[in-house]
C-alpha positions in Angstrom: -12.7 292.2 84.0 -11.3 294.9 81.5 -12.1 298.4 79.9 -14.0 298.9 76.5 -14.9 300.9 74.9 -18.5 301.8 74.0 -20.2 303.8 70.6 -19.6 306.5 72.2 -16.2 307.6 72.0 -15.3 310.7 69.4 -12.1 309.2 69.4 -10.4 312.4 71.0 -7.6 310.1 71.5 -7.8 311.8 75.9 -7.6 308.0 77.3 -4.8 306.3 74.8 -1.9 308.4 76.4 -3.5 308.1 79.5 -3.4 303.9 80.1 0.2 302.7 82.0 0.5 299.1 79.7 -0.3 300.6 76.3 -3.5 298.0 75.8 -5.6 301.4 74.0 -4.7 301.4 70.5 -6.8 303.5 67.1 -8.5 301.2 65.7 -10.9 301.2 62.9 -14.0 303.4 63.4 -12.8 304.3 67.0 -10.3 303.1 70.5 -10.2 300.2 71.6 -8.9 298.2 74.6 -6.4 295.5 74.1 -8.6 293.1 77.1 -4.9 291.4 77.4 -2.9 293.9 78.2 -5.7 296.0 80.5 -4.5 295.8 84.3 -8.0 297.8 85.0 -6.5 300.5 86.7 -9.2 302.9 85.1 -7.5 306.3 83.6 -8.7 305.9 80.7 -12.4 305.9 82.0 -11.4 309.3 84.6 -10.3 311.0 81.6 -12.8 310.6 78.8 -15.0 313.5 78.5 -17.8 310.5 76.9 -17.3 308.0 79.1 -17.0 305.8 76.4 -14.7 303.1 78.4 -16.7 300.7 80.9 -16.1 297.7 82.6 -17.5 295.0 80.8 
C-alpha cells in the first residue's frame, strides 16, 4: 500500500525532502506520491502540517 496526498495539501514542500525514495514530487496543483517508489515509511505523514499524506 502506498501513501497518497489528498486535497488538504498546501504545497509547503515539507514532505518532499523527507522521502527516502524520492517518491514525492510537485504535481500540477499539489505534491504527489509515485506509488511504485513509495515504501510506506510514513516520513511524509509525520512531517506534514495538515495531515495530507495518508495510506491509500
